[in-house]
MITORVO-913603 format. One record per atom (N, C-alpha, C, O, CB): y negated, z negated, x negated. Coordinates in steps of 0.1 Angstrom, whole numbers, plus 5000, padded with zeros to 4 digits. Glycine has a CB too. Example, Ala and Ser with C-alpha at 12.3 -4.5 7.8 and 13.67 -1.06 7.14 Angstrom:
<nodes>
505749224868
504549224877
503349224868
503349154858
504549104887
502249294872
501149294863
500049214871
498949204866
500649434859
</nodes>
This chain:
<nodes>
380593613265
380593473263
381693433254
382893463256
380693393277
381393353244
382393323233
382993183236
382293083237
381693323219
384293183236
384993053238
385893023226
386693113222
385893053251
385792913220
386592873209
387592763213
387192663219
385692823197
388892793212
389892703216
390492633203
390992693194
391092783223
390292503203
390692423191
391992343194
392092273204
389492323188
392892353184
394192283186
395292353178
394992403167
394592273200
396492353183
397592403176
397892543178
397692603189
398792313179
398492613168
399092743169
400392733161
400392703150
398092853162
401492763168
402792743163
403692863164
403392953172
403392613169
404892853158
405992933162
406992853169
407292743165
406693003149
407392893181
408292823190
409692893189
409693013191
407792813204
410692813188
412092873188
412792803200
412892683200
412892843174
413392883209
413992833221
415492843221
415992953217
413392903233
416192733224
417592733225
417992693240
417992573243
418292633215
418292793248
418692763262
420092713262
420992763255
418492893271
420292603270
421692543271
421892473284
420992433291
421892443260
423192473288
423492393300
424392273296
424892203305
424292483310
424392243283
425292133278
424591993279
425391893278
425592163264
423391983281
422691853282
422991783294
423091843305
421191873280
423191653293
423491563305
422091513309
421391433302
424391443301
421691553321
420391503327
420691393337
421491393345
419691623334
419891283335
420091163343
418691113347
417691123340
420891053336
418691043359
417490983364
417090853358
417990773355
417590973379
415790833356
415290703351
414090663360
412990663356
414890703336
414390633373
413390623383
412390503381
411290503386
413990603397
412790403373
411890293370
410790333360
409790253359
412690173365
410890443353
409890483344
408990583351
409390703353
410490543331
407790543355
406990623364
406590763357
406390863365
405690553368
406390763344
405990893338
407090963330
406891053323
404790863328
408290913332
409490973325
410690943334
411490863331
409690913311
410791023345
411790993355
413191063353
414091043361
411291013369
413191153343
414491213340
414591223325
413591233318
414591353346
415791213320
416091223305
417291323303
418091343312
416291093299
417391373291
418491463288
419191403276
418591353267
417991603285
420591413276
421291353265
422391453260
422891533267
421991223269
422691443247
423791523241
424691423233
424291323229
423191633231
425991463232
426891383224
426491373210
426191473203
428291443225
426391253205
425991223191
427091283182
428291243183
425691073188
426691363172
427591413162
428291543166
429091603159
428691313160
427991593179
428691713184
427891833179
426791833174
428691713199
428591953180
427992083177
427992163190
428992173197
428692153165
426892233192
426792323204
426392463200
425492473191
425792263215
426892563207
426492693204
425692743216
425992713228
427792783202
424692833214
423992893224
424193043224
424293103213
422492853224
424193113235
424493253236
423293333231
423493443224
424793293250
422093283233
420893353229
419793253224
419893133227
420293433241
418893303216
417793223212
416493313214
416593433213
417893163198
415393253216
414093323218
413093273208
413093153205
413693313232
412193353204
411093313195
409793363201
409693473207
411293363181
408693273200
407393313205
406293233198
406593133192
407393283221
405093293198
403993213194
403693103204
403893133216
402693303191
403192993200
402892883209
401792793204
401092833195
404192803212
401692673210
400592583207
399492603217
399192713221
399992613193
398892493222
397992493233
396792583230
396392663239
397492353236
396192573218
394992653215
395292803215
394592883221
394392613202
396392833209
396792973208
397193033222
396793143226
398092993199
397892953230
398192993244
396993013253
396893113260
399192893250
396092923253
394892933261
393993043257
393493113265
394192793262
393893053244
392993173238
393593303242
392893393246
392893163223
394993313242
395593443246
395493463261
395193583265
397093443242
395593363269
395493373283
394093413287
393893503296
395793243290
393093363281
391693393283
391393543279
390793613286
390693303276
391893573268
391693713263
392293813272
391693913275
392293733249
393493783277
394193883286
393393893299
393493993306
395593833289
392593793302
391793793315
390393843312
389493823321
391793653321
390193903300
388893963298
387893883291
386693923290
388394013310
388193763286
387193673280
387293693265
388293733259
387493533284
386193653258
386193663243
386593523238
385793433237
384793703238
387793513233
388293383229
388793383215
389393483210
389493333238
388593273208
389093253194
389993133193
389893043201
387893243184
390893133184
391793023182
391392953169
391593013158
393293073181
390892833170
390492753159
391692653156
391792553163
389192673162
392492693146
393592613143
393792623128
393092683121
394892653150
394892553122
395192563108
396592613107
397492563114
394992423101
396792703098
398192753094
398392743079
397392733072
398392893100
399592743075
399892753061
399892893056
399892993063
401292693058
399692903043
399693033036
401193073033
401593083022
398893033023
401993083044
403393113043
403793213053
402993273060
404192973046
405093253053
405593353062
405293323077
404793413084
407093373060
405493203081
405193163095
403693183098
403293233109
405593023097
402893133089
401393143091
400893283092
400093313101
400693073080
401493373084
401093513084
401493573097
400793653103
401693593072
402693533102
403193583115
402293533126
401993613135
404693543117
401893413126
401093353137
399693433137
399293473148
400793203134
399093453126
397793523125
397993663130
397193713138
397193523111
398993733126
399193873130
399493883145
398893973152
400493933123
400193783151
400493783165
399193763173
398993823183
401593683168
398393663169
397093643175
396293763175
395693803185
396393523169
396193833164
395293953162
395794063171
394994133178
395293993148
397094083172
397694183180
397394163195
397294253203
399194193178
397294033198
396994003212
395494003216
395093973227
397493863215
394694043206
393194043208
392493913207
391293913209
392994103221
393193813202
392493683200
391793683187
392293723177
393593563201
390593623187
389793613175
390393513165
390793403169
388293573178
390393553152
390993453142
389993423132
390293373121
392193523136
388693443134
387693413124
387593263121
387193223110
386293463129
387993183131
387893033129
389292983124
389392863122
387492973142
390293063123
391593013119
391492973104
391093053095
392593133121
391992853101
391992803087
393392823081
394392803087
391692653087
393392863068
394592893061
394592803049
393692803041
394793043057
395692733047
395792633035
397092653028
398192653035
395592493040
397092663015
398292673007
399192553007
400392553007
397992712993
398492433008
399192303006
399792253019
399792123021
398292203000
400192333028
400792283040
401792393046
401692503043
399792243051
402592343055
403592433062
402992463076
402492373082
404992373062
403092583080
402692623093
403492543104
404692513102
402792773096
402892523115
403492443126
404692513132
404692633134
402492403137
405692433135
406992493140
407492403151
407492273150
407992513129
407992453162
408592383173
409992433176
410192553177
407692383186
410892333178
412292363183
412392313197
412092203200
413392303173
412792403206
412692373220
413992393227
414592503227
411592463227
414492283233
415692293241
415292323256
414492243261
416592163240
415892423261
415592453275
416892443284
417892503281
415092603276
416792363294
417892343303
417992473312
417092503320
417692223312
419092543311
419292673318
419092663333
418592753339
420592733314
419592553338
419692543353
418292513359
417992563370
420592423357
417392443352
416092403358
414892473351
413892483357
415892253357
415192523338
414092573331
413192473324
412292503317
413192663339
413492343326
412692233320
413092233305
414192253301
412992103326
411992193297
412192203283
411992063276
411291973282
411292303277
412592043264
412291933256
411891983242
412692063236
413591833255
410791943237
410192003226
410191903214
409791793215
408692043228
410591953202
410491883190
409491963181
409792083178
411891873183
408491903177
407391973170
407091913156
407191793154
406091973178
406792003147
406291953134
404892013133
404692133134
407192003122
403891923131
402491963130
401891943117
400791893115
401691883141
402591993106
402091973093
400692033091
399791973084
403092023083
400492153096
399292223094
398192163103
397092143098
399392373097
398492143115
397392093124
396991953121
395891913124
397992103139
397891883114
397491743109
396291753099
395591653098
398691673103
396191873093
395191883082
393991963087
393192013078
395791953070
393791983100
392692063105
391392003101
391191883101
392792073120
390392083097
388992043094
387992103103
388092223106
388692083079
387092033108
386092083118
384892123110
384292043103
385691973128
384492253110
383392303103
382292343113
382492433121
383792423094
381092283113
379992313122
379592453123
379392513134
378792233119
379592523111
379192663111
380092753119
379792863122
379092713097
381392713121
382292793129
382192773144
382692853152
383692763124
381492663148
381392633162
379992653168
379892673180
381792493164
378992653160
377592643166
377192763174
376092763180
376692613155
377892873173
377492993181
378393013193
378293113201
377593123172
379292913196
380092923208
379292893220
378392813220
381292833206
379692943232
379192913245
379992793251
379492713258
379093033254
381292803248
382192703253
383192663242
383492743233
383092753265
383592533242
384692483233
385692423242
385492343250
384092383222
386992473240
388092413247
388792323237
389292373227
389092523253
388892193240
389492103231
390892063236
390992013247
388691973229
391992103229
393292063233
393791943225
392991883219
394292183232
395091923226
395691813218
395491833203
395691943197
397191803221
394891733197
394591733182
395491633175
395891533181
393091703180
395691663162
396491573154
395691523142
394491553141
397791643149
396391463132
395691413121
394591313125
394891223133
394991523113
393491313118
392391223122
391591283134
390391313133
391391213109
392291283145
391791353157
390591283163
389691353169
392891363167
390491153162
389291083167
387991133160
386991163166
389390933166
388091143147
386991193139
386691343143
385491383144
387291193124
387691423145
387491563149
386791573162
385891653164
388891633150
387191493172
386591503185
385091463185
384291523191
387391413195
384891353177
383391313176
382591423170
381491443174
383291183168
383191483159
382391593153
382191713162
381091763163
383191643140
383191743170
383091853179
382091823190
381191913193
384491883186
382091703195
381091663206
379691663200
378791693208
381491533212
379491613188
378191613182
377691753180
376491783184
378191543168
378491853176
378091993174
377792053188
376792123189
379192073168
378592013198
378292073212
376992023217
376292093224
379492033221
376691893215
375491833220
374291903214
373291933221
375491683217
374291913201
373091973194
372892123198
371792163199
373391973178
373992193200
373892333203
374092373218
374192493221
374892413195
374092263226
374192283240
375392373244
375392463252
372992353246
376592333238
377792403241
378592333252
378692203251
378692423228
379192403261
379892343272
381292313268
381892383260
379892433285
381892203273
383192153269
384192153280
383892113291
383092013263
385392203277
386592193286
387592113277
387792143265
387192333290
388192013283
388991913276
390391903282
390491883294
388291783275
391391913273
392791893278
393591813267
394191873258
393492023280
393391673267
393991593256
395491593257
396091623267
393491453257
396091563245
397591553245
397991413247
397191323247
398091603232
399291393250
399891263253
399691173241
399391053243
401391273256
399791223229
399591143217
398091083217
397890963213
399791223204
397191173220
395791123220
395591013230
394890913227
394791243224
396191023242
395990923253
396690793249
396090693252
396590983266
397790803243
398590683239
397890603228
397990483227
399990713236
397290673218
396790603206
395390563207
394990463200
396990703194
394490623215
393090583215
392490633228
391790733229
392290643203
392690553239
392290593252
390790593253
390190673260
392890503262
390090503246
388590493247
387990623241
386990663246
388090373239
388590673231
387990803225
388190913235
387391003236
388690833211
389390913241
389691023251
388691003263
388091103268
391091003256
388390883267
387490863278
386090903275
385390963283
387390713282
385690883262
384290933258
384191083259
383191133262
384090883243
385291153255
385291303256
385291343270
384691443274
386491353248
386091273279
386091313293
384691303299
384291393307
386991223301
383891203294
382591183300
381591293298
380691323306
381991053293
381791373287
380791483284
381391613286
380891713283
380391473269
382591623292
383291743295
382791803309
382491733318
384791723295
382691933309
382392003322
383692013330
383691993342
381792133320
384792053324
386092063330
387091973323
387191973311
386592203331
387791893330
388891803324
390191843330
390391823342
388591653326
391091893322
392491923326
393491823321
393391773310
392892063320
394391783330
395391683326
396591693336
396391733347
394791533327
397791673331
398991663340
399091533347
398391433342
400291703333
399891523357
399891393365
400391273357
399791163358
400791413377
401391293348
401891183340
400791123331
400591003330
403091223332
399991223325
398891173316
397791113324
397191023320
398391293308
397491163336
396491103345
396890963348
395990873348
396291193358
398090933351
398590803354
398390713342
397890593344
400090803358
398690763330
398490683318
397090643316
396690533312
399090753306
396190743318
394690723316
394190623326
393590523322
393990853317
394490643339
393990553349
394490413348
393790313349
394290613363
395790403345
396390273343
395890203331
395690083331
397890283343
395690283320
395290223307
393790183308
393390093300
395390323297
392990233317
391590193318
391490073326
390290023328
390790303324
392590013331
392489883338
392189903353
391789813360
391489803332
392290033358
392090053372
393289993380
394289943373
391990203375
393290003393
394389943401
395690003397
395790133398
394089963416
396689923393
397889983388
399089963399
400189963395
398289913376
398689943411
399689943422
400390083422
399690183422
399089913436
401690083422
402490203420
402090313430
401990433427
403990173422
401890273443
401590373453
400290443451
400190563453
401490303467
399290363445
398090433442
398190523430
397590633430
396990323439
398890483419
399090563407
399790693410
399690783403
399790483397
400590693421
401290813424
400490903434
400891013437
402590783431
399290853438
398490933447
397491013440
396590963432
397790833457
397591153441
396691243434
395191223437
394391243428
397191383437
394891203450
393491183454
392891063447
391791073442
393391163469
393690953446
393190833439
392990863424
391890833419
394190723440
393890933418
393790963403
392591053400
391891023391
395091033399
392491163408
391491253405
390091193407
389091233400
391591383414
389891103417
388591053419
388190943409
387090923406
388590993433
389190873404
388990773393
388490853381
387590813374
390190693390
389190963378
388891043366
387491103367
386791123358
389991153363
387191153380
385891213382
384791113379
383691153375
385791263397
384990983382
383990883380
383690863365
382590813361
384390753385
384590913356
384290903342
383291003337
382690983326
385590933334
382891103345
381791193341
381891343342
380891403342
381391153328
383191393342
383191543342
382791603355
382691533365
384691583339
382391733355
381991793367
383191833375
383091843388
381091923364
384291873369
385491913376
386691843369
386791843357
385592073375
387591793378
388791733373
389991813379
389991843391
388891583377
390891853371
392091923375
393391853371
393491813359
392092073369
394291823380
395491763377
396691853381
396691913392
395691623385
397591873372
398791963374
399991873375
400091763369
398892073363
400991923383
402291843384
403391943387
404091933396
402191743396
403592033377
404792123377
404892193390
403992263396
405992043375
406192193396
406492263408
405692213420
405692283431
407992263411
405092103419
404292053431
402892113431
402092083440
404191893430
402592183421
401292253420
400192173413
400392103404
400892283434
398892193418
397792133411
396692093421
396692143433
397192233401
395892003417
394791943425
393491963417
393491953405
394991793429
392391983424
391092003418
390091933426
390091933438
390792163417
389091873419
387991793426
386791813418
386691793406
388391643427
385691853425
384391873419
383291793426
382191823425
383992013419
383691683433
382791593439
382591613454
381991543461
381391613433
383291723459
383191753474
384491723480
384791613484
382691903476
385291833481
386591813488
387791833478
387691913469
386791923499
388791753479
389991763471
390691883475
391091903487
390891633472
390991973466
391792093468
393092083462
393292033452
390992223463
394092143469
395492143464
396092283466
395892353476
396392043471
396892323456
397592453457
398992433452
399192383441
396892563450
399992463460
401392453456
401792563446
401192673446
402392453468
402792533437
403292633428
403992743436
404492713447
404192563417
403992863430
404692973437
405992993430
406192983418
403793103436
406993033438
408293073433
408293223433
408693293442
409493013442
407893283421
407793423420
409093493416
409493593422
406693463410
409793433407
411093473403
411793343398
411193233398
411093583392
412993363393
413693243388
412993173376
412493243367
415193283383
412893043377
412192973366
413192963354
414292913355
411792833370
412793023342
413693013331
413192923320
413992873312
413793153325
411792903319
411292813309
409892763313
408992843315
411292883295
409692633313
408392573317
407492553305
406392513307
408692443324
407892593293
406992573282
405692653283
405792773287
407792613269
404592593281
403292663282
402792693296
401792753298
403492793275
403492633306
403092653320
401692593322
400792653329
404092603330
401492473317
400192413318
399092483311
397992493316
400192273312
399392543299
398392633292
398092753300
396892793301
398992663278
399092813306
398892933315
397992893327
397092973330
400192993320
398192783333
397392733344
395892723339
394992763345
397892603350
395792653327
394492623322
393692753319
392492763323
394592553309
394292853313
393592983310
393293053323
392193113324
394493073301
394193053333
393793113346
392693053353
391693113357
395093113355
392692913354
391692843361
390292863353
389292893359
391992693362
390392843340
389192853331
388592993332
387293003333
389592823317
389393093332
388793233332
388093253346
387093313346
389993333330
388693213356
388093223369
386693143370
385793193375
388993173381
386693033364
385492943363
384393013355
383293013359
385792813357
384793083344
383893153336
383293273344
382193313341
384493203323
384093323353
383593443361
382893393374
382593473383
384793523365
382593263374
381793203385
382493203398
381893213409
380493263386
383793203398
384593193411
384393043416
384092953409
386093223409
384593033429
384592893435
385892823431
386792883426
384492893450
385892683432
386992603427
388292643434
389292633427
386692463429
388292673446
389492713453
390092843447
391292853445
389192743468
389192933443
389693063437
390193033423
391193083418
388593163436
389492943416
389892903402
391292843403
392192863394
388892793396
391592753413
392892693415
393992803417
394992793412
392792593426
393592903425
394593003428
394893083415
396093103412
393993103438
393893113407
394193183394
395093103385
395993163379
392793223387
394792973384
395592893376
397092883380
397992903372
395092753375
397292873393
398592863399
399392993397
400492993394
398492823414
398693103400
399393233399
399793253384
400893303382
398493343403
398893233375
399193253361
400393163356
401293213349
397993223352
400293033360
401392943355
402692973362
403792963356
400992803358
402693013375
403893043382
404593163376
405793173377
403593063397
403893263371
404493373365
404893343351
405893403346
403493493365
404193253344
404493223330
405893163329
406593193319
403493123325
406393083339
407693023338
408893113340
409993073339
407692903348
408593243343
409693333345
410093403332
410893493332
409293443355
409393373321
409693423308
409793313298
409293203300
408593523303
410493333287
410593233276
409293233268
408793343265
411793253267
408793113265
407493103257
406293103266
406393133278
407393223248
405193063260
403993043268
403093163269
401993143275
403192933262
403493283264
402593393265
403093523271
402293593277
402193423251
404393543271
404893663276
404693683291
404493803295
406393673273
404593583298
404393593313
402993583317
402693573329
405193483319
401993583308
400593573311
400193703318
400593813315
399693553299
399293693328
398893803336
397493853333
396693773327
398993763351
397193973337
395794023335
394994003348
395593953358
395794173331
393794033348
392894013359
393394083372
393394023383
391494053356
393694203371
394194283383
395394223389
395594213401
394394433379
396394183380
397594123385
397393993392
397993963402
398594103373
396493903386
396193773392
395493793406
395893733415
395393693383
394493883406
393793903418
394693943430
394493903441
392593993416
395594033427
396494093437
397293983443
397493973456
397394193431
397893893435
398693783440
397893673446
398193613457
399593723429
396793633440
395893523444
395393553458
395093453466
394793503435
395193673462
394693703476
395593653487
395193633498
394493853477
396893623483
397793583494
398093433493
398893373501
399093653492
397493363483
397693223481
396893133490
395693163492
397493183466
397393033495
396692943504
396392813497
397192753490
397592913517
395092773499
394592643494
394492543505
394092573516
393192663487
394992423503
394892313513
393892203509
393692113516
396292253516
</nodes>
């Protein structure tokens, strides 16, 4: 079964530090903590880490490691970074037939500050290449599934093109929009949710969608996962999944709301790509026709291990590793 993952492929550079001042902003429901540094200061870090990243690349790699046939549909520049991204994807077994290469752009790059004490990250991204992504029907029409992640550039046009191709060729859709997509055109996001089989979103983004659609915006309701997941389910997907970091994830397919807490497998060093690891674990189990509870376990196990390494790919697990740990996980 061929899965094409559309979105970004980047090089990520990580700077772990304990110098940032973290403070609470409880009145901001989707941004309750912030980090600050002295303006004009210089900080040294003892180590830095580099990794391939980007949602499409991470999910494609996670699926591949779990035995699925996945490709990364992204755009890179014809530069040193781009060549490294393509080589790294190929070495990981990810298909690059749909990868676009363009001379007139720079490959995507992210600079990531990681708080050493919590593992939480703050990401600064340049999406020069992904801004110029072009959707080509001939690259998609033989897919069985398309995973749509955060898109840039003329992303509304891209999503409409992808959904038209999927409709004509009866391709199934899994959708995980980015914060930028939700903030700039919620109606376009809602249209894509309507035709998706699986809809993945984190809790902050779920709150923004539900609140933005004019649903009940009472704070107590917006913080309630059951309320959020059922409102999103009414938009049309067969399965809705909401993640919320260390609090775990919720899944709803029209029957019973399922919840699984995150696992503390080892010390959390970096949360970058944890959502992508969850997505690939859940999605791979779904492709293997596991029940939703088992899918939730696979996602939680994969993401919980991912955060014990820097970057979104080093901590990804294979099928045997996930099954061994998932057998001990409890669903509520």
